[in-house]
C-alpha positions as CSV (number, residue, x, y, z in Angstrom):
1,T,28.0,-9.2,2.8
2,G,30.0,-7.3,0.9
3,N,28.9,-8.9,-2.4
4,R,26.2,-7.1,-4.4
5,N,25.8,-10.1,-6.4
6,S,25.9,-13.0,-3.9
7,T,23.1,-15.0,-2.8
8,V,22.0,-16.8,0.2
9,Q,23.9,-19.8,-0.4
10,N,26.5,-18.2,-1.8
11,E,27.0,-16.6,1.5
12,A,26.4,-19.6,3.6
13,D,29.0,-21.6,1.7
14,Y,31.6,-19.3,2.3
15,H,30.9,-19.1,5.9
16,W,31.6,-22.5,6.0
17,R,35.1,-22.9,4.1
18,K,37.1,-19.4,5.2
19,D,39.0,-19.2,8.0
20,P,37.2,-17.9,11.2
21,E,40.1,-16.2,12.3
22,L,38.8,-13.2,8.8
23,G,35.3,-13.1,10.8
24,F,32.8,-15.5,11.5
25,F,28.7,-14.6,12.5
26,S,25.7,-17.0,13.6
27,H,23.0,-16.7,10.2
28,V,23.0,-14.8,6.6
29,V,19.3,-13.6,5.4
30,G,18.6,-13.5,1.6
31,N,16.7,-14.7,-0.9
32,G,13.3,-15.6,1.4
33,R,15.2,-17.4,3.5
34,V,17.2,-17.6,6.8
35,M,21.0,-20.1,7.1
36,Q,22.3,-20.8,10.8
37,V,25.8,-21.4,9.3
38,G,27.3,-21.0,12.5
39,P,26.3,-22.0,16.4
40,V,24.2,-19.4,18.7
41,N,25.1,-18.0,21.9
42,N,29.1,-18.6,21.2
43,G,30.0,-15.0,20.4
44,S,30.8,-13.1,16.8
45,W,33.5,-11.6,15.4
46,D,31.9,-9.2,12.4
47,V,31.4,-6.0,11.3
48,G,35.3,-5.7,11.8
49,G,36.1,-6.1,14.9
50,G,35.2,-7.8,18.4
51,W,32.8,-5.4,19.6
52,N,30.1,-8.6,19.2
53,A,32.1,-11.2,20.7
54,E,29.5,-11.2,24.0
55,S,26.7,-11.4,21.3
56,Y,24.0,-14.9,20.7
57,A,23.5,-14.0,16.8
58,A,25.2,-11.7,14.5
59,V,23.2,-11.5,11.2
60,E,24.4,-10.8,8.1
61,L,21.9,-9.6,5.5
62,I,23.0,-10.5,1.0
63,E,23.5,-7.3,-0.8
64,S,22.2,-8.0,-3.8
65,H,18.2,-7.1,-3.8
66,S,17.3,-6.0,-7.2
67,T,14.1,-4.3,-5.8
68,K,12.9,-2.7,-3.0
69,E,10.6,-5.5,-2.1
70,E,12.2,-8.1,-1.9
71,F,14.9,-6.3,0.2
72,M,11.8,-5.8,2.7
73,A,10.5,-9.1,3.0
74,D,13.8,-10.1,3.5
75,Y,14.4,-7.3,5.8
76,R,11.4,-8.7,8.1
77,L,13.0,-11.8,8.1
78,Y,15.9,-10.3,9.5
79,I,14.5,-8.4,12.1
80,E,12.1,-11.1,13.4
């Protein structure tokens, strides 16, 4: 998500208040949680471009994992 100190709640809060013209996604994963922050099956604009415009969902994974185990737990949620 571009912020090594962020939590899943911080990312969700940021997503809800920012200008959607700057990009948007449907879910954020981290801290053992999956949060839906936008509609699904409505396209997404993330990863710096419009190639995801016809996707069902776009998921962001937080970067603030302090251990490999924490990352792997969130990664399992991410891929499910």
